[in-house]
N, C-alpha and C positions, 0 to 999 in steps of 0.2 A: 716816279710813276711807272707801273708796269706797262708794258707794250707789246703788241703783237706786230705792229708795222716795223718796228726796228727791234726785234725780239731781244729782250734782256731778261727774260724770267729765270735763267739759271747761270752757274758761273762761266759757261761757254761763252756767253756774249757774243752770239754768232751775227746779231744785228740784220737777220733776215725779214723780210717782209712776209709774214705768213699767210697773207691773203692771198699772195701770188707763187709762194715757194714753200718748201719744207725746210724747217730749222734742221741744225746738225743732229738734234734728236729724233728727227724723222717726222715730227708733228706739223701739221698744217693749222688752218684758221679755226676749224671746230674741233672739239674734242672726240676722241675715238675710245669706245670701250669694248673690252674683250669678253667680259663675264660679270654678271651681278649675281651674288650668291649670299646665303647665310653660311659663314664660315665658322665652324666649332673648333677648328684646331689653332685659333690665335692664343694668346696668352690667356690665362683664366681671368684676369681682372678687365678683360675687354668683351667677353662673350655673354655676360650677363649670369645672374644668380641661377636662373632657370635652364642656362645652357643652350639657348635658341641659337646663339651664335652672334658674331659681329656681322654686321651688313656690309660686306665688301663690295667695293666697285673697282675692278680691275682695268686700269687705262692702258692703252697701246702706246708704244714707244717709250724711250727712255734717255736720258742725257747721259749715262754711264755706258760703257761697252764691256761688261764683265763677261770674261771667256767662258765662265761656268755657269751663267745665268739659267736657273732652272726654268724661267719663263720667257726664254729666248724667242720663242714663236711670236710672243706679242711684243716684248720690249724691243727687239731686233728687227723681227719679221713685219711686225705692225699690224698682225691679224686683229680683226676686231671690226666694229660697225661705228661709222662716224654718226654723231648725235648732235641735235641743236641744243643751245642752252636750256630750253624750254623742256626738251625731252629729259636732259639731265636733272633737272628739277624734278620732274615727274619720278624718276628713277629713286633719287632721294627720298621722296614721300612714300613710294611703293616699298622701300626697304623698312620705313617706320610701321607701315601698316602690317608688314610681315612678322612685327615684333623683335626686330634686329635690336640688340643693346646699345650699339653704337653705329655711326656711319663711318666705314673704314674705307678711306680713299688711298688706294694702292698705286704707287707711282704717280703722284699727281703734278709734280712740279711744272711741267711744260704746258699744264692746262690751268694754271692757277687763275688766269684771267676769267676763263669760262666757268670754273668751278665758283668763283666769288659771285659771278653774275646768277649762277644757278641757285646758290644758297639763298641769295636774296629773293628769288622767286618762290622758292619753297618755303621760306620763312613766312613770308606773306600768306601762304596757304596752310600755315600750321605746323610746319616741320620744327623739331624741337630736340632731336637726338644729339648727343655729345659727338663732334666730328672729331675723327681721328686722322691725322696727317702722316700716312705710312710711307716714308720716304728714304730713299738711299743716303741721305745726309748730305748730299753734294747740292747744298742750297746756298743761294744769296740772301744776305740778311735783309736786304731790301725787298725781296719777295715775302720773307717771313713778317715784315713790318705790316705788308699790306693784308697780312692773314690774321692779324691781331684783333680779337674779338670774335672771330669766327671759328677758330680751332681750340678746342678744350684740351685736347691729348696729341702731344707730337710722339710719333713713333719711328725715329730715325734709326738707320743703321750706324754703326761706327766700324767700317771694314777694315781699315789699314792704318797702322802708324808710320809706315816706312813709305817713302817716296818709291822706292824701287819697286814694291809689290804693287802700289796703286797705279804705276805707269804700265807695268808688265799685264796686270790682270784686268784693269778697268780704263786704260788710256787716260787717267787723270793724275798726274804726278802731283798735283797740288791737293789731293784729296784731304790729306788730314789737317792741313792749314784752312781749308774751307770748311770741312765738316766740323771740327773742333769749334770754330768760331760760330757756326750756326746753331751748335748744340748749346752753347753759352746763351745765345741770343733766345733759343726756345725756353730755357729754364728761366730767364730774366722775364720773358713774356708772360707764362703760365705759372710760375711759381714751382715751389716743391710740391711733389706728388701728395694728393689727398685721395683717400678711399672712403666708400661708403662703409656702413656697418657690416653689410654682407660682402665685403671685399672687392667691390666694383671700383675701378679708377674712375674719379670723377673729373680730375685734371692733373696735368703734369706731364713729364717726359719719361717715356720708357725707351731705353736705348738698347738695341739689339746688336749682338755681335757673333758672326758666324767664325768659329774656329777653323782655320784652314790647315790642312796637313803640312806639316813641317815648318808651321810658323806659330807655335805654342809661345814663344819669348815674344813675338810681336803682340800677340794676345795679352800677355801679361803686362807689358808696357802699356797697353791702352787701358787696362783695368786700373793700373796705377794713376794714370792720368783722370780717369773718370773719378776714382774715389777722392783723389787728392784736390780735385777742383770742386766736387759736389757733394762729397760725402753720402749720406743717405737721402739727398733731396731728389735723387732720380732712382727709378726702377731700372735694373739691368736684367736682360735676358741673354744668356750663353747658350748658343746653339750647336749641337754636335751632327746636325743633319747635312753637312756638306757631301755632295754627290758630284763625281767627276763626269758633268754632262756637258753637252754643246761643244765647245771648242778647248774644253779643259786639256785635252789630250796633246795639245801643242806645248804644254808645260809639263815636262815629266814629274817635276817635283811635287806639283798638285794633282797629278793623274792617278789618284788612289783615294780610297776612303780614309778618314780620320780614324787613328787608333784610340782604344779605350785609354791608354797610358796619356797621350797627347791631351785628351779632353779633361780627364779627372786631375792632370796636373795644373790646368788653367782653373779649374773649380777650387782645387785646393789653394791656389794662389789668392782667388778672390776671399776665400774663408781666412787665410792668413792676414790679409790687409784689414779684415775686420767688416767687409761688405756684408750686410744684412738683407738688403732689398735686391734679391737675385733669384730668377728663375733659372733652373737647370733642366736639362733633357735627360730622360732616362730610356733605357731600351734602344732599339734599331729604329732610329727616325731617318738614316740616310738610305732613302729609297725612291725611286723615280715614281713609284706609285702614289707618293703624296704630293705630287705636282698636279694642280689643278687642271681640269680638262676646259679649254678655252673654246667653248661651244656657242658662245653668244647668247647663252642662256640669261633672260631677264633684261636684255637690253632692248629689244623692240616691245612696244606696247602690247598689253595682253598676250604676252608669250611666255 
């Protein structure tokens, strides 16, 4: 059973009573939200055939400590506004009213209890959007079990295959062990990807991987694992948008942008493996201008 009184929502298992203190992720008893928006730059299968966008809800705080996090002001700094479960349910309904194609819950892990309660309230009031669980991949299978039947689409990152990278850049040496097990459970729970006639993802798992500078061989190993484990049962998104933000300068090997050669070599590896379900990025996407402005938009009622 998920608990906020002896917090067990994520693999950190800090055991904090979040009614009185904050967990190692920084979160307390109530959910904290930094931005509610219609996001048109998610993968094409998530934004709707009309292009209105995914209904993103950006949650504050995070259970990872990625040194290059582009959303560090909310994930590490905690910027955002505290909301009740009832207000969170209203936010979900408001995204539906705006015409969002999906409800895209961004960094939701540490608020799984509040989200489940809010979804129950919203569904009783007519909420029906497909729920996207947009996560770092650092998940407990027990938390995923509690989400069964509530999440249609899992959108996990698969960041690292090597313990050294995971420890240095996200302070989670066990990342691949945890994330690989979690992704397997996600696929078991929602099944192979299924698309509508107009190309929208109805259910399944879409795995994102951000290629890091100097780590293209690690990326290739992750693609090997994904393809040999799932074949075309999952959709993959290979991202070239790495930008050395926040504290990336403390690690000289990643304190630069990704080269075209590095990214294209990973894309070629995916093609050579026979992967057919894979989004790739074209053009210059590594720029701070693509980072959302976390101004609290949509969090307060009638704002």
